[in-house]
MIDRENTOR-320481 format. One line per field, with one value per residue (C-alpha): residue number from 0; residue in one letter; x, y, z. Coordinates in steps of 0.25 Angstrom, whole numbers, plus 5000, padded with zeros to 4 digits. Example, Ala and Ser with C-alpha at 12.3 -4.5 7.8 and 13.67 -1.06 7.14 Angstrom:
REM MIDRENTOR-320481
num c(0	1)
residuo c(A	S)
X c(5049	5055)
Y c(4982	4996)
Z c(5031	5029)
//
This chain:
REM MIDRENTOR-320481
num c(0	1	2	3	4	5	6	7	8	9	10	11	12	13	14	15	16	17	18	19	20	21	22	23	24	25	26	27	28	29	30	31	32	33	34	35	36	37	38	39	40	41	42	43	44	45	46	47	48	49	50	51	52	53	54	55	56	57	58	59	60	61	62	63	64	65	66	67	68	69	70	71	72	73	74	75	76	77	78	79	80	81	82	83	84	85	86	87	88	89	90	91	92	93	94	95	96	97	98	99	100	101	102	103	104	105	106	107	108	109	110	111	112	113	114	115	116	117	118	119	120	121	122	123	124	125	126	127	128	129	130	131	132	133	134	135	136	137	138	139	140	141	142	143	144	145	146	147	148	149	150	151	152	153	154	155	156	157	158	159	160	161	162)
residuo c(X	X	X	X	X	X	X	X	X	X	X	X	X	X	X	X	X	X	X	X	X	X	X	X	X	X	X	X	X	X	X	X	X	X	X	X	X	X	X	X	X	X	X	X	X	X	X	X	X	X	X	X	X	X	X	X	X	X	X	X	X	X	X	X	X	X	X	X	X	X	X	X	X	X	X	X	X	X	X	X	X	X	X	X	X	X	X	X	X	X	X	X	X	X	X	X	X	X	X	X	X	X	X	X	X	X	X	X	X	X	X	X	X	X	X	X	X	X	X	X	X	X	X	X	X	X	X	X	X	X	X	X	X	X	X	X	X	X	X	X	X	X	X	X	X	X	X	X	X	X	X	X	X	X	X	X	X	X	X	X	X	X	X)
X c(5074	5087	5101	5101	5112	5122	5113	5120	5132	5132	5126	5138	5147	5140	5141	5155	5158	5147	5147	5133	5125	5113	5113	5100	5092	5101	5098	5083	5080	5087	5079	5067	5070	5073	5059	5050	5059	5055	5041	5040	5045	5039	5025	5026	5029	5016	5007	5012	5000	4989	4997	5000	5013	5017	5015	5002	4998	5001	4992	4980	4980	4983	4971	4961	4967	4960	4946	4941	4947	4955	4967	4973	4985	4993	4987	4993	5007	5006	5002	5013	5022	5024	5025	5014	5019	5022	5007	5001	5010	5005	4991	4991	4993	4985	4974	4979	4976	4962	4966	4963	4956	4957	4945	4942	4941	4928	4933	4942	4942	4956	4960	4960	4956	4964	4952	4956	4945	4937	4949	4959	4953	4949	4965	4968	4957	4963	4979	4976	4977	4990	4994	4991	4999	5012	5010	5010	5023	5030	5030	5028	5044	5039	5030	5018	5023	5037	5027	5019	5035	5040	5028	5029	5045	5041	5031	5040	5051	5043	5036	5052	5055	5051	5051)
Y c(4764	4760	4754	4742	4738	4749	4742	4728	4733	4740	4725	4716	4726	4724	4709	4711	4718	4709	4696	4691	4702	4697	4703	4697	4703	4716	4715	4714	4723	4732	4731	4731	4744	4749	4744	4751	4765	4763	4761	4769	4780	4778	4777	4789	4796	4789	4793	4806	4810	4803	4813	4800	4794	4777	4778	4785	4775	4763	4765	4771	4759	4750	4754	4755	4740	4736	4729	4739	4752	4754	4751	4755	4764	4751	4742	4754	4753	4738	4737	4748	4742	4758	4762	4770	4781	4782	4778	4789	4798	4789	4790	4804	4809	4801	4807	4820	4819	4813	4800	4791	4793	4790	4783	4779	4764	4755	4744	4753	4766	4768	4762	4770	4766	4773	4772	4779	4790	4793	4801	4790	4780	4788	4790	4775	4771	4782	4777	4763	4764	4769	4761	4748	4753	4757	4745	4735	4744	4744	4729	4727	4723	4707	4700	4693	4684	4688	4702	4690	4684	4695	4698	4686	4688	4701	4694	4685	4695	4704	4693	4690	4704	4710	4699)
Z c(4962	4971	4966	4973	4966	4976	4989	4984	4982	4998	5002	4994	5003	5016	5013	5011	5024	5033	5026	5035	5030	5024	5011	5003	5017	5015	5001	5004	5015	5005	4994	5004	5006	4994	4988	5000	4996	4981	4983	4994	4984	4973	4980	4988	4974	4969	4982	4981	4973	4983	4994	5002	5004	5004	5019	5018	5007	5014	5027	5018	5009	5023	5029	5014	5014	5028	5027	5037	5031	5046	5051	5067	5066	5072	5061	5050	5059	5057	5042	5038	5045	5053	5066	5072	5073	5057	5056	5063	5056	5043	5046	5052	5038	5031	5041	5037	5024	5027	5022	5033	5046	5060	5066	5081	5082	5082	5090	5098	5102	5105	5092	5080	5065	5055	5039	5028	5025	5013	5008	5009	5003	4992	4990	4992	4982	4972	4971	4973	4957	4957	4969	4962	4950	4959	4966	4953	4948	4962	4961	4946	4943	4952	4946	4954	4958	4965	4971	4979	4982	4988	4995	5001	5003	5010	5019	5022	5026	5032	5043	5046	5052	5063	5071)
//
């Protein structure tokens, strides 16, 4: 785990040098970055035995979580918060691994739909018990009430970004 004490010291120095620096906002953004790195690194290590990485897992889970079982690349990019070029790279990887298929849309022949293959479906259903354990452990220091509060606060913070 990252040592946030040194970051706190750097924030204090920054605030002394530039008194208008928003210390709390700076600390929040740094903490979010550290949480992301720790979760990403841990999850990548755990997913290695399944032959996928965290980014690929996220895309597979997004498709798995749709009622139709399909998503367009642009829908996937929006849901994942990724650029279209990165979605193309990731979906190419998943397609090469035989985990997703690209099919022409039934609604619009210019559109492509992404769908889990039977192998992709089986992979997700095989790893879900482990994923549930990882997620519970990663949020395990927080009570259910704190998890709800943090979720609401992060949604509120996110809604104010990108405007």
